N, CA, C and O atoms as a printed pandas DataFrame, in Angstrom:
     atom_number atom_name residue_name chain_id  residue_number  x_coord  y_coord  z_coord
0              1         N          MET        A               1    0.842   -1.190    0.015
1              2        CA          MET        A               1   -0.014    0.035   -0.027
2              3         C          MET        A               1    0.882    1.215   -0.021
3              4         O          MET        A               1    1.863    1.256    0.721
4              5         N          TRP        A               2    0.575    2.157   -0.816
5              6        CA          TRP        A               2    1.305    3.417   -0.874
6              7         C          TRP        A               2    0.428    4.578   -0.428
7              8         O          TRP        A               2   -0.747    4.669   -0.782
8              9         N          MET        A               3    1.042    5.476    0.372
9             10        CA          MET        A               3    0.365    6.702    0.786
10            11         C          MET        A               3    1.332    7.829    0.424
11            12         O          MET        A               3    2.533    7.759    0.682
12            13         N          ILE        A               4    0.781    8.831   -0.162
13            14        CA          ILE        A               4    1.635    9.935   -0.649
14            15         C          ILE        A               4    1.060   11.218   -0.030
15            16         O          ILE        A               4   -0.151   11.437   -0.017
16            17         N          ALA        A               5    1.954   12.040    0.471
17            18        CA          ALA        A               5    1.584   13.342    1.009
18            19         C          ALA        A               5    2.558   14.395    0.503
19            20         O          ALA        A               5    3.767   14.166    0.467
20            21         N          SER        A               6    2.047   15.513    0.124
21            22        CA          SER        A               6    2.900   16.634   -0.323
22            23         C          SER        A               6    3.167   17.522    0.856
23            24         O          SER        A               6    2.260   17.918    1.588
24            25         N          VAL        A               7    4.486   17.841    1.032
25            26        CA          VAL        A               7    4.898   18.613    2.249
26            27         C          VAL        A               7    5.704   19.857    1.797
27            28         O          VAL        A               7    6.572   19.792    0.927
28            29         N          ALA        A               8    5.372   20.954    2.424
29            30        CA          ALA        A               8    6.179   22.182    2.220
30            31         C          ALA        A               8    7.476   22.021    2.990
31            32         O          ALA        A               8    7.607   21.157    3.858
32            33         N          ASP        A               9    8.433   22.875    2.650
33            34        CA          ASP        A               9    9.769   22.717    3.250
34            35         C          ASP        A               9    9.795   22.662    4.770
35            36         O          ASP        A               9   10.495   21.798    5.297
36            37         N          GLY        A              10    9.111   23.487    5.507
37            38        CA          GLY        A              10    9.233   23.493    6.933
38            39         C          GLY        A              10    8.117   22.793    7.645
39            40         O          GLY        A              10    8.003   22.915    8.865
40            41         N          ASP        A              11    7.283   22.059    6.935
41            42        CA          ASP        A              11    6.082   21.472    7.539
42            43         C          ASP        A              11    6.231   19.928    7.655
43            44         O          ASP        A              11    5.275   19.193    7.408
44            45         N          VAL        A              12    7.395   19.465    8.020
45            46        CA          VAL        A              12    7.600   18.024    8.066
46            47         C          VAL        A              12    6.954   17.387    9.248
47            48         O          VAL        A              12    6.400   16.294    9.132
48            49         N          THR        A              13    7.007   18.063   10.443
49            50        CA          THR        A              13    6.419   17.410   11.624
50            51         C          THR        A              13    4.877   17.257   11.528
51            52         O          THR        A              13    4.340   16.261   12.012
52            53         N          SER        A              14    4.160   18.223   10.915
53            54        CA          SER        A              14    2.779   18.077   10.749
54            55         C          SER        A              14    2.421   16.907    9.699
55            56         O          SER        A              14    1.419   16.201    9.811
56            57         N          ALA        A              15    3.310   16.801    8.730
57            58        CA          ALA        A              15    3.124   15.679    7.753
58            59         C          ALA        A              15    3.291   14.356    8.426
59            60         O          ALA        A              15    2.530   13.439    8.118
60            61         N          VAL        A              16    4.250   14.181    9.345
61            62        CA          VAL        A              16    4.477   12.963   10.068
62            63         C          VAL        A              16    3.289   12.670   10.960
63            64         O          VAL        A              16    2.887   11.513   11.087
64            65         N          GLN        A              17    2.709   13.702   11.590
65            66        CA          GLN        A              17    1.531   13.548   12.421
66            67         C          GLN        A              17    0.312   13.107   11.671
67            68         O          GLN        A              17   -0.440   12.248   12.131
68            69         N          SER        A              18    0.105   13.718   10.465
69            70        CA          SER        A              18   -1.016   13.324    9.634
70            71         C          SER        A              18   -0.842   11.962    9.093
71            72         O          SER        A              18   -1.829   11.249    8.911
72            73         N          LEU        A              19    0.398   11.540    8.814
73            74        CA          LEU        A              19    0.690   10.185    8.300
74            75         C          LEU        A              19    0.373    9.116    9.451
75            76         O          LEU        A              19   -0.189    8.051    9.195
76            77         N          ALA        A              20    0.759    9.468   10.683
77            78        CA          ALA        A              20    0.494    8.563   11.779
78            79         C          ALA        A              20   -1.012    8.435   12.031
79            80         O          ALA        A              20   -1.519    7.351   12.322
80            81         N          ALA        A              21   -1.727    9.588   11.912
81            82        CA          ALA        A              21   -3.230    9.517   12.036
82            83         C          ALA        A              21   -3.834    8.708   10.938
83            84         O          ALA        A              21   -4.799    7.981   11.174
84            85         N          CYS        A              22   -3.302    8.805    9.733
85            86        CA          CYS        A              22   -3.834    8.032    8.626
86            87         C          CYS        A              22   -3.546    6.516    8.823
87            88         O          CYS        A              22   -4.405    5.697    8.498
88            89         N          ILE        A              23   -2.402    6.143    9.327
89            90        CA          ILE        A              23   -2.086    4.777    9.602
90            91         C          ILE        A              23   -2.958    4.237   10.717
91            92         O          ILE        A              23   -3.381    3.083   10.652
92            93         N          THR        A              24   -3.251    5.055   11.770
93            94        CA          THR        A              24   -4.157    4.629   12.766
94            95         C          THR        A              24   -5.553    4.417   12.273
95            96         O          THR        A              24   -6.221    3.469   12.687
96            97         N          ASP        A              25   -6.019    5.290   11.384
97            98        CA          ASP        A              25   -7.319    5.078   10.706
98            99         C          ASP        A              25   -7.416    3.769    9.908
99           100         O          ASP        A              25   -8.424    3.063    9.931
100          101         N          ILE        A              26   -6.298    3.484    9.195
101          102        CA          ILE        A              26   -6.219    2.243    8.417
102          103         C          ILE        A              26   -6.318    1.027    9.331
103          104         O          ILE        A              26   -7.023    0.062    9.036
104          105         N          ASP        A              27   -5.581    1.099   10.470
105          106        CA          ASP        A              27   -5.653    0.073   11.414
106          107         C          ASP        A              27   -7.054   -0.148   11.977
107          108         O          ASP        A              27   -7.484   -1.292   12.119
108          109         N          THR        A              28   -7.774    0.928   12.300
109          110        CA          THR        A              28   -9.129    0.830   12.746
110          111         C          THR        A              28  -10.023    0.247   11.667
111          112         O          THR        A              28  -10.893   -0.573   11.961
112          113         N          TRP        A              29   -9.827    0.647   10.454
113          114        CA          TRP        A              29  -10.665    0.102    9.328
114          115         C          TRP        A              29  -10.389   -1.321    9.089
115          116         O          TRP        A              29  -11.336   -2.070    8.847
116          117         N          THR        A              30   -9.144   -1.783    9.133
117          118        CA          THR        A              30   -8.854   -3.170    8.944
118          119         C          THR        A              30   -9.383   -4.042   10.095
119          120         O          THR        A              30   -9.816   -5.178    9.904
120          121         N          SER        A              31   -9.326   -3.449   11.300
121          122        CA          SER        A              31   -9.852   -4.199   12.502
122          123         C          SER        A              31  -11.340   -4.422   12.392
123          124         O          SER        A              31  -11.863   -5.458   12.802
124          125         N          ALA        A              32  -12.014   -3.437   11.834
125          126        CA          ALA        A              32  -13.481   -3.551   11.693
126          127         C          ALA        A              32  -13.816   -4.641   10.719
127          128         O          ALA        A              32  -14.871   -5.263   10.845
128          129         N          GLY        A              33  -12.950   -4.911    9.731
129          130        CA          GLY        A              33  -13.216   -5.980    8.800
130          131         C          GLY        A              33  -12.597   -7.283    9.168
131          132         O          GLY        A              33  -12.447   -8.175    8.333
132          133         N          ARG        A              34  -12.214   -7.404   10.489
133          134        CA          ARG        A              34  -11.508   -8.609   11.002
134          135         C          ARG        A              34  -10.244   -8.946   10.282
135          136         O          ARG        A              34   -9.896  -10.114   10.112
136          137         N          LEU        A              35   -9.555   -7.913    9.857
137          138        CA          LEU        A              35   -8.229   -8.074    9.311
138          139         C          LEU        A              35   -7.172   -7.531   10.300
139          140         O          LEU        A              35   -7.501   -6.885   11.295
140          141         N          ARG        A              36   -5.951   -7.805   10.002
141          142        CA          ARG        A              36   -4.928   -7.392   10.913
142          143         C          ARG        A              36   -3.876   -6.538   10.200
143          144         O          ARG        A              36   -3.283   -6.969    9.211
144          145         N          PHE        A              37   -3.656   -5.356   10.696
145          146        CA          PHE        A              37   -2.638   -4.441   10.112
146          147         C          PHE        A              37   -1.356   -4.625   10.812
147          148         O          PHE        A              37   -1.335   -4.636   12.042
148          149         N          ASN        A              38   -0.278   -4.771   10.110
149          150        CA          ASN        A              38    1.072   -5.019   10.748
150          151         C          ASN        A              38    1.875   -3.792   10.670
151          152         O          ASN        A              38    2.439   -3.517    9.610
152          153         N          PRO        A              39    1.982   -3.000   11.740
153          154        CA          PRO        A              39    2.703   -1.716   11.696
154          155         C          PRO        A              39    4.223   -1.939   11.630
155          156         O          PRO        A              39    4.957   -1.009   11.295
156          157         N          SER        A              40    4.697   -3.118   11.935
157          158        CA          SER        A              40    6.140   -3.309   11.889
158          159         C          SER        A              40    6.660   -3.400   10.448
159          160         O          SER        A              40    7.862   -3.313   10.196
160          161         N          ARG        A              41    5.709   -3.579    9.502
161          162        CA          ARG        A              41    6.126   -3.608    8.072
162          163         C          ARG        A              41    5.941   -2.271    7.375
163          164         O          ARG        A              41    6.121   -2.179    6.161
164          165         N          VAL        A              42    5.605   -1.289    8.081
165          166        CA          VAL        A              42    5.407    0.041    7.475
166          167         C          VAL        A              42    6.803    0.699    7.301
167          168         O          VAL        A              42    7.613    0.699    8.228
168          169         N          GLU        A              43    7.063    1.250    6.116
169          170        CA          GLU        A              43    8.207    1.968    5.815
170          171         C          GLU        A              43    7.908    3.295    5.244
171          172         O          GLU        A              43    6.926    3.441    4.517
172          173         N          ILE        A              44    8.730    4.303    5.542
173          174        CA          ILE        A              44    8.524    5.654    5.121
174          175         C          ILE        A              44    9.680    6.040    4.174
175          176         O          ILE        A              44   10.839    5.879    4.556
176          177         N          VAL        A              45    9.420    6.519    3.009
177          178        CA          VAL        A              45   10.402    7.001    2.079
178          179         C          VAL        A              45   10.128    8.542    1.851
179          180         O          VAL        A              45    9.044    8.930    1.415
180          181         N          TRP        A              46   11.123    9.365    2.154
181          182        CA          TRP        A              46   10.915   10.747    1.815
182          183         C          TRP        A              46   11.382   10.985    0.373
183          184         O          TRP        A              46   12.523   10.685    0.020
184          185         N          LEU        A              47   10.494   11.520   -0.438
185          186        CA          LEU        A              47   10.860   11.701   -1.893
186          187         C          LEU        A              47   11.160   13.201   -2.094
187          188         O          LEU        A              47   10.466   14.062   -1.554
188          189         N          GLY        A              48   12.173   13.480   -2.856
189          190        CA          GLY        A              48   12.476   14.818   -3.125
190          191         C          GLY        A              48   13.871   15.029   -3.696
191          192         O          GLY        A              48   14.567   14.068   -4.024
192          193         N          VAL        A              49   14.277   16.295   -3.814
193          194        CA          VAL        A              49   15.566   16.682   -4.344
194          195         C          VAL        A              49   16.627   16.480   -3.213
195          196         O          VAL        A              49   16.318   16.685   -2.040
196          197         N          GLY        A              50   17.829   16.092   -3.564
197          198        CA          GLY        A              50   18.895   15.766   -2.615
198          199         C          GLY        A              50   19.101   16.798   -1.543
199          200         O          GLY        A              50   19.147   16.431   -0.369
200          201         N          HIS        A              51   19.231   18.102   -1.876
201          202        CA          HIS        A              51   19.520   19.063   -0.845
202          203         C          HIS        A              51   18.317   19.303    0.087
203          204         O          HIS        A              51   18.521   19.676    1.242
204          205         N          LEU        A              52   17.122   19.110   -0.359
205          206        CA          LEU        A              52   15.973   19.231    0.510
206          207         C          LEU        A              52   15.817   17.959    1.423
207          208         O          LEU        A              52   15.367   18.060    2.564
208          209         N          LEU        A              53   16.179   16.836    0.914
209          210        CA          LEU        A              53   16.107   15.629    1.772
210          211         C          LEU        A              53   17.074   15.637    2.882
211          212         O          LEU        A              53   16.835   15.001    3.908
212          213         N          GLN        A              54   18.217   16.366    2.723
213          214        CA          GLN        A              54   19.235   16.412    3.771
214          215         C          GLN        A              54   18.696   17.310    4.936
215          216         O          GLN        A              54   19.165   17.179    6.067
216          217         N          GLN        A              55   17.751   18.186    4.674
217          218        CA          GLN        A              55   17.198   19.042    5.692
218          219         C          GLN        A              55   16.199   18.271    6.591
219          220         O          GLN        A              55   15.927   18.725    7.703
220          221         N          VAL        A              56   15.660   17.154    6.160
221          222        CA          VAL        A              56   14.771   16.399    6.901
222          223         C          VAL        A              56   15.538   15.521    7.889
223          224         O          VAL        A              56   16.347   14.682    7.492
224          225         N          ASP        A              57   15.271   15.728    9.193
225          226        CA          ASP        A              57   16.089   15.080   10.194
226          227         C          ASP        A              57   15.267   13.993   10.988
227          228         O          ASP        A              57   15.727   13.487   12.012
228          229         N          ILE        A              58   14.078   13.666   10.496
229          230        CA          ILE        A              58   13.256   12.654   11.185
230          231         C          ILE        A              58   13.586   11.291   10.686
231          232         O          ILE        A              58   13.333   11.028    9.511
232          233         N          ASN        A              59   14.129   10.397   11.466
233          234        CA          ASN        A              59   14.524    9.118   11.069
234          235         C          ASN        A              59   13.693    7.982   11.568
235          236         O          ASN        A              59   13.584    6.945   10.912
236          237         N          VAL        A              60   13.092    8.168   12.749
237          238        CA          VAL        A              60   12.209    7.173   13.334
238          239         C          VAL        A              60   10.909    7.798   13.777
239          240         O          VAL        A              60   10.918    8.790   14.505
240          241         N          ASN        A              61    9.774    7.233   13.348
241          242        CA          ASN        A              61    8.496    7.825   13.662
242          243         C          ASN        A              61    7.635    6.770   14.479
243          244         O          ASN        A              61    7.488    5.616   14.076
244          245         N          PRO        A              62    7.099    7.230   15.607
245          246        CA          PRO        A              62    6.256    6.257   16.370
246          247         C          PRO        A              62    4.895    6.162   15.774
247          248         O          PRO        A              62    4.213    7.182   15.669
248          249         N          VAL        A              63    4.433    4.943   15.357
249          250        CA          VAL        A              63    3.161    4.719   14.759
250          251         C          VAL        A              63    2.595    3.466   15.403
251          252         O          VAL        A              63    3.258    2.430   15.344
252          253         N          LEU        A              64    1.413    3.486   16.016
253          254        CA          LEU        A              64    0.755    2.349   16.593
254          255         C          LEU        A              64    1.686    1.621   17.581
255          256         O          LEU        A              64    1.792    0.398   17.494
256          257         N          SER        A              65    2.343    2.290   18.486
257          258        CA          SER        A              65    3.223    1.671   19.516
258          259         C          SER        A              65    4.404    0.883   18.886
259          260         O          SER        A              65    4.921   -0.047   19.505
260          261         N          SER        A              66    4.812    1.242   17.701
261          262        CA          SER        A              66    5.994    0.678   17.155
262          263         C          SER        A              66    6.752    1.741   16.374
263          264         O          SER        A              66    6.154    2.707   15.900
264          265         N          ALA        A              67    8.084    1.568   16.236
265          266        CA          ALA        A              67    8.872    2.571   15.562
266          267         C          ALA        A              67    8.923    2.247   14.044
267          268         O          ALA        A              67    9.235    1.131   13.630
268          269         N          VAL        A              68    8.605    3.270   13.255
269          270        CA          VAL        A              68    8.664    3.125   11.813
270          271         C          VAL        A              68    9.878    3.800   11.359
271          272         O          VAL        A              68   10.068    4.986   11.631
272          273         N          LYS        A              69   10.763    3.063   10.638
273          274        CA          LYS        A              69   11.981    3.582   10.173
274          275         C          LYS        A              69   11.817    4.309    8.794
275          276         O          LYS        A              69   11.002    3.916    7.959
276          277         N          VAL        A              70   12.594    5.335    8.612
277          278        CA          VAL        A              70   12.684    5.967    7.332
278          279         C          VAL        A              70   13.804    5.236    6.497
279          280         O          VAL        A              70   14.935    5.076    6.957
280          281         N          VAL        A              71   13.443    4.819    5.293
281          282        CA          VAL        A              71   14.353    4.029    4.414
282          283         C          VAL        A              71   14.674    4.826    3.192
283          284         O          VAL        A              71   13.960    5.774    2.862
284          285         N          GLN        A              72   15.728    4.468    2.512
285          286        CA          GLN        A              72   16.123    5.153    1.240
286          287         C          GLN        A              72   15.366    4.646    0.086
287          288         O          GLN        A              72   15.148    5.393   -0.868
288          289         N          SER        A              73   14.920    3.341    0.106
289          290        CA          SER        A              73   14.181    2.834   -1.006
290          291         C          SER        A              73   13.187    1.785   -0.424
291          292         O          SER        A              73   13.400    1.189    0.632
292          293         N          ALA        A              74   12.104    1.616   -1.188
293          294        CA          ALA        A              74   11.010    0.719   -0.814
294          295         C          ALA        A              74   10.574   -0.048   -1.999
295          296         O          ALA        A              74   10.616    0.474   -3.113
296          297         N          CYS        A              75   10.132   -1.328   -1.813
297          298        CA          CYS        A              75    9.679   -2.143   -2.867
298          299         C          CYS        A              75    8.199   -2.439   -2.719
299          300         O          CYS        A              75    7.740   -2.839   -1.649
300          301         N          ASP        A              76    7.470   -2.246   -3.774
301          302        CA          ASP        A              76    6.045   -2.609   -3.770
302          303         C          ASP        A              76    5.658   -3.028   -5.143
303          304         O          ASP        A              76    6.023   -2.339   -6.096
304          305         N          LEU        A              77    4.943   -4.112   -5.323
305          306        CA          LEU        A              77    4.524   -4.677   -6.620
306          307         C          LEU        A              77    5.752   -4.867   -7.540
307          308         O          LEU        A              77    5.678   -4.680   -8.754
308          309         N          ASP        A              78    6.861   -5.240   -6.921
309          310        CA          ASP        A              78    8.139   -5.612   -7.586
310          311         C          ASP        A              78    8.743   -4.377   -8.327
311          312         O          ASP        A              78    9.449   -4.531   -9.324
312          313         N          ILE        A              79    8.456   -3.184   -7.828
313          314        CA          ILE        A              79    9.055   -1.908   -8.274
314          315         C          ILE        A              79    9.785   -1.278   -7.112
315          316         O          ILE        A              79    9.161   -1.022   -6.082
316          317         N          ILE        A              80   11.043   -1.021   -7.220
317          318        CA          ILE        A              80   11.779   -0.382   -6.179
318          319         C          ILE        A              80   11.939    1.118   -6.429
319          320         O          ILE        A              80   12.567    1.561   -7.391
320          321         N          LEU        A              81   11.344    1.862   -5.524
321          322        CA          LEU        A              81   11.434    3.381   -5.648
322          323         C          LEU        A              81   12.397    3.864   -4.622
323          324         O          LEU        A              81   12.332    3.451   -3.464
324          325         N          ASP        A              82   13.317    4.753   -5.024
325          326        CA          ASP        A              82   14.292    5.340   -4.045
326          327         C          ASP        A              82   13.836    6.810   -3.768
327          328         O          ASP        A              82   12.927    7.347   -4.402
328          329         N          SER        A              83   14.499    7.378   -2.830
329          330        CA          SER        A              83   14.046    8.736   -2.394
330          331         C          SER        A              83   14.205    9.826   -3.410
331          332         O          SER        A              83   13.546   10.862   -3.321
332          333         N          GLN        A              84   15.059    9.614   -4.366
333          334        CA          GLN        A              84   15.208   10.685   -5.440
334          335         C          GLN        A              84   14.510   10.299   -6.727
335          336         O          GLN        A              84   14.689   10.975   -7.741
336          337         N          LEU        A              85   13.704    9.215   -6.723
337          338        CA          LEU        A              85   12.939    8.767   -7.871
338          339         C          LEU        A              85   13.856    8.511   -9.098
339          340         O          LEU        A              85   13.440    8.754  -10.231
340          341         N          SER        A              86   15.085    8.028   -8.881
341          342        CA          SER        A              86   15.984    7.830  -10.022
342          343         C          SER        A              86   15.848    6.386  -10.590
343          344         O          SER        A              86   16.381    6.115  -11.666
344          345         N          LEU        A              87   15.154    5.465   -9.897
345          346        CA          LEU        A              87   15.047    4.095  -10.286
346          347         C          LEU        A              87   16.360    3.344  -10.431
347          348         O          LEU        A              87   16.398    2.282  -11.054
348          349         N          SER        A              88   17.462    3.888   -9.853
349          350        CA          SER        A              88   18.770    3.203   -9.972
350          351         C          SER        A              88   18.755    1.910   -9.197
351          352         O          SER        A              88   19.354    0.933   -9.646
352          353         N          ASP        A              89   18.071    1.854   -8.004
353          354        CA          ASP        A              89   18.013    0.657   -7.228
354          355         C          ASP        A              89   17.193   -0.442   -7.979
355          356         O          ASP        A              89   17.544   -1.621   -7.954
356          357         N          HIS        A              90   16.097   -0.009   -8.641
357          358        CA          HIS        A              90   15.261   -0.902   -9.401
358          359         C          HIS        A              90   16.021   -1.476  -10.554
359          360         O          HIS        A              90   15.970   -2.685  -10.781
360          361         N          ILE        A              91   16.742   -0.634  -11.309
361          362        CA          ILE        A              91   17.501   -1.143  -12.486
362          363         C          ILE        A              91   18.627   -2.112  -12.038
363          364         O          ILE        A              91   18.856   -3.150  -12.659
364          365         N          ALA        A              92   19.323   -1.735  -10.933
365          366        CA          ALA        A              92   20.356   -2.653  -10.466
366          367         C          ALA        A              92   19.763   -3.991  -10.068
367          368         O          ALA        A              92   20.367   -5.023  -10.358
368          369         N          ALA        A              93   18.617   -4.022   -9.420
369          370        CA          ALA        A              93   17.987   -5.283   -9.007
370          371         C          ALA        A              93   17.562   -6.120  -10.227
371          372         O          ALA        A              93   17.734   -7.339  -10.252
372          373         N          ARG        A              94   17.013   -5.443  -11.221
373          374        CA          ARG        A              94   16.638   -6.142  -12.467
374          375         C          ARG        A              94   17.809   -6.773  -13.203
375          376         O          ARG        A              94   17.739   -7.899  -13.697
376          377         N          CYS        A              95   18.908   -5.987  -13.257
377          378        CA          CYS        A              95   20.116   -6.478  -13.866
378          379         C          CYS        A              95   20.704   -7.640  -13.142
379          380         O          CYS        A              95   21.149   -8.602  -13.768
380          381         N          ARG        A              96   20.719   -7.576  -11.797
381          382        CA          ARG        A              96   21.178   -8.670  -10.935
382          383         C          ARG        A              96   20.393   -9.904  -11.190
383          384         O          ARG        A              96   20.969  -10.987  -11.303
384          385         N          THR        A              97   19.078   -9.787  -11.288
385          386        CA          THR        A              97   18.249  -10.967  -11.514
386          387         C          THR        A              97   18.471  -11.502  -12.956
387          388         O          THR        A              97   18.473  -12.719  -13.142
388          389         N          GLY        A              98   18.653  -10.652  -13.959
389          390        CA          GLY        A              98   18.902  -11.108  -15.284
390          391         C          GLY        A              98   20.222  -11.814  -15.461
391          392         O          GLY        A              98   20.335  -12.796  -16.195
392          393         N          PHE        A              99   21.245  -11.279  -14.754
393          394        CA          PHE        A              99   22.567  -11.992  -14.849
394          395         C          PHE        A              99   22.511  -13.288  -14.115
395          396         O          PHE        A              99   23.183  -14.239  -14.514
396          397         N          TYR        A             100   21.733  -13.380  -13.047
397          398        CA          TYR        A             100   21.605  -14.676  -12.326
398          399         C          TYR        A             100   20.937  -15.688  -13.219
399          400         O          TYR        A             100   21.378  -16.837  -13.272
400          401         N          GLN        A             101   19.886  -15.306  -13.927
401          402        CA          GLN        A             101   19.173  -16.198  -14.841
402          403         C          GLN        A             101   20.113  -16.695  -15.964
403          404         O          GLN        A             101   20.124  -17.870  -16.330
404          405         N          LEU        A             102   20.894  -15.741  -16.485
405          406        CA          LEU        A             102   21.920  -16.099  -17.547
406          407         C          LEU        A             102   22.921  -17.108  -17.067
407          408         O          LEU        A             102   23.278  -18.032  -17.797
408          409         N          ARG        A             103   23.397  -16.938  -15.802
409          410        CA          ARG        A             103   24.326  -17.890  -15.212
410          411         C          ARG        A             103   23.638  -19.278  -15.068
411          412         O          ARG        A             103   24.280  -20.301  -15.302
412          413         N          GLN        A             104   22.423  -19.314  -14.709
413          414        CA          GLN        A             104   21.690  -20.573  -14.560
414          415         C          GLN        A             104   21.555  -21.282  -15.901
415          416         O          GLN        A             104   21.722  -22.499  -15.985
416          417         N          ILE        A             105   21.253  -20.522  -16.945
417          418        CA          ILE        A             105   21.169  -21.081  -18.298
418          419         C          ILE        A             105   22.544  -21.603  -18.755
419          420         O          ILE        A             105   22.628  -22.666  -19.370
420          421         N          ARG        A             106   23.596  -20.873  -18.460
421          422        CA          ARG        A             106   24.924  -21.291  -18.801
422          423         C          ARG        A             106   25.288  -22.620  -18.195
423          424         O          ARG        A             106   25.900  -23.460  -18.855
424          425         N          GLN        A             107   24.919  -22.826  -16.940
425          426        CA          GLN        A             107   25.215  -24.090  -16.295
426          427         C          GLN        A             107   24.442  -25.223  -16.945
427          428         O          GLN        A             107   24.980  -26.323  -17.071
428          429         N          LEU        A             108   23.230  -25.007  -17.352
429          430        CA          LEU        A             108   22.405  -26.028  -18.009
430          431         C          LEU        A             108   22.908  -26.297  -19.423
431          432         O          LEU        A             108   22.730  -27.408  -19.924
432          433         N          PHE        A             109   23.516  -25.345  -20.070
433          434        CA          PHE        A             109   23.940  -25.515  -21.472
434          435         C          PHE        A             109   24.868  -26.628  -21.655
435          436         O          PHE        A             109   24.797  -27.307  -22.680
436          437         N          GLY        A             110   25.761  -26.881  -20.716
437          438        CA          GLY        A             110   26.698  -28.001  -20.812
438          439         C          GLY        A             110   26.048  -29.379  -20.809
439          440         O          GLY        A             110   26.619  -30.326  -21.349
440          441         N          HIS        A             111   24.854  -29.512  -20.205
441          442        CA          HIS        A             111   24.184  -30.765  -20.082
442          443         C          HIS        A             111   23.254  -31.073  -21.303
443          444         O          HIS        A             111   22.695  -32.167  -21.376
444          445         N          LEU        A             112   23.097  -30.162  -22.209
445          446        CA          LEU        A             112   22.277  -30.363  -23.378
446          447         C          LEU        A             112   23.083  -30.909  -24.525
447          448         O          LEU        A             112   24.252  -30.556  -24.682
448          449         N          ARG        A             113   22.499  -31.743  -25.313
449          450        CA          ARG        A             113   23.178  -32.242  -26.496
450          451         C          ARG        A             113   22.509  -31.549  -27.749
451          452         O          ARG        A             113   21.294  -31.512  -27.948
452          453         N          LEU        A             114   23.393  -31.055  -28.492
453          454        CA          LEU        A             114   22.894  -30.399  -29.686
454          455         C          LEU        A             114   23.046  -31.306  -30.912
455          456         O          LEU        A             114   24.174  -31.697  -31.212
456          457         N          ASN        A             115   22.027  -31.647  -31.606
457          458        CA          ASN        A             115   22.040  -32.415  -32.837
458          459         C          ASN        A             115   21.809  -31.448  -34.007
459          460         O          ASN        A             115   20.681  -31.079  -34.336
460          461         N          LEU        A             116   22.905  -31.071  -34.598
461          462        CA          LEU        A             116   22.759  -30.178  -35.687
462          463         C          LEU        A             116   22.971  -30.900  -37.009
463          464         O          LEU        A             116   22.883  -30.283  -38.071
């Protein structure tokens, strides 16, 4: 699940409070439907330009009696987004997976007999 909030430069603390309130509302909503919300799996990624991200000094946020860490990149639906939206982490992960698959094919190639 993705939640997106637009924040002005000096309004980070109110954004964190509204995010915590939103997560509390989601927990209440899922509990009403006899579902369980796991706050330990919540991750926060600050998106923005590099020099503005350095001004944000909030690293741990209390949400539903557990600490939510701020991470540099997050994965959802097999897409990895990083804090600067460069997709470099996503591309590196896809290349790593592709090279792994090529190595697996290379190992199998020696066991095949080619009749040409």
